[in-house]
C-alpha positions in Angstrom: 0.0 0.2 0.2 1.8 3.2 -1.0 2.3 5.5 1.8 0.0 8.1 0.5 -3.1 5.6 1.6 -1.6 4.8 4.6 -1.5 8.5 5.9 -5.5 9.1 5.0 -6.3 5.9 7.3 -8.7 7.9 10.4 -8.4 5.0 12.2 -7.5 1.3 13.1 -8.3 -1.1 15.8 -5.9 -3.6 17.3 -5.1 -5.6 20.5 -2.7 -4.5 23.3 0.4 -6.1 21.9 3.0 -3.2 21.5 4.4 -4.8 19.1 1.1 -4.1 17.1 1.1 0.0 18.3 4.6 -0.1 16.8 3.9 -1.6 13.3 0.9 0.2 13.2 2.2 3.9 14.2 5.1 3.2 11.4 3.1 1.8 8.7 -0.1 4.5 9.2 1.7 7.3 11.2 -1.4 9.5 11.3 -4.0 7.2 12.4 -5.5 7.2 16.0 -4.9 3.5 17.9 -8.5 2.0 19.1 -8.1 -0.9 21.7 -10.7 -3.4 20.3 -13.8 -4.4 22.8 -12.6 -7.3 23.3 -9.1 -6.8 25.3 -10.6 -4.3 26.8 -13.1 -6.5 28.4 -11.4 -9.5 29.1 -8.8 -6.8 31.6 -12.2 -5.6 33.5 -12.9 -9.6 33.8 -10.3 -10.6 35.2 -9.3 -7.5 37.4 -12.9 -8.2 39.2 -11.9 -11.8 39.1 -9.5 -10.7 41.3 -10.7 -8.4 43.5 -14.0 -10.4 44.0 -11.7 -13.1 45.2 -9.8 -11.1 47.7 -12.6 -9.7 48.6 -14.5 -12.9 49.1 -11.2 -14.7 51.2 -11.2 -11.8 53.4 -14.6 -12.2 54.4 -13.7 -15.6 55.1 -11.1 -15.1 57.4 -13.0 -12.3 59.5 -15.6 -15.0 59.7 -13.1 -18.1 60.8 -12.1 -15.3 63.3 -15.3 -14.7 64.9 -16.6 -18.1 64.8 -13.5 -19.1 66.6 -13.5 -16.3 69.2 -17.2 -16.9 69.8 -16.2 -20.7 70.2 -14.2 -20.0 72.7 -16.7 -18.2 74.8 -19.1 -21.1 74.5 -20.5 -19.8 72.0 -22.0 -20.5 67.8 -21.9 -17.8 65.3 -23.6 -19.1 62.1 -22.1 -17.8 59.0 -23.5 -15.2 57.1 -23.6 -16.1 54.2 -23.1 -19.6 52.9 -24.2 -19.0 49.0 -20.9 -16.8 48.7 -18.9 -19.9 47.9 -20.2 -20.4 43.7 -18.1 -22.7 41.6 -15.7 -20.9 39.5 -17.6 -22.0 36.4 -20.7 -19.9 38.2 -19.3 -16.9 39.3 -17.5 -16.6 35.1 -20.6 -17.2 34.4 -23.1 -14.2 36.6 -19.7 -12.0 35.7 -20.1 -11.6 32.2 -23.3 -10.4 32.4 -22.3 -7.6 34.6 -19.6 -6.6 32.0 
């Protein structure tokens, strides 16, 4: 493709690979680079999953401490949310609709 035509390209959609960005900038210097939706959604999904798992473990640890303290005092505490522990597949399906 001649340079004259490449200079007329206004927008390029790419994935998030750094090498692709360099190639696009070299071949189409005037084009705006846009990251495709799939890769953005994937990053958001992974970040939400990581955060959800971190929070879930925090809650479990806090419940365990409270249950241990209650047991030492001769009391019983029921877990607040027993439905919290989904399988990974079910969690993934639910969060796809969130994003």
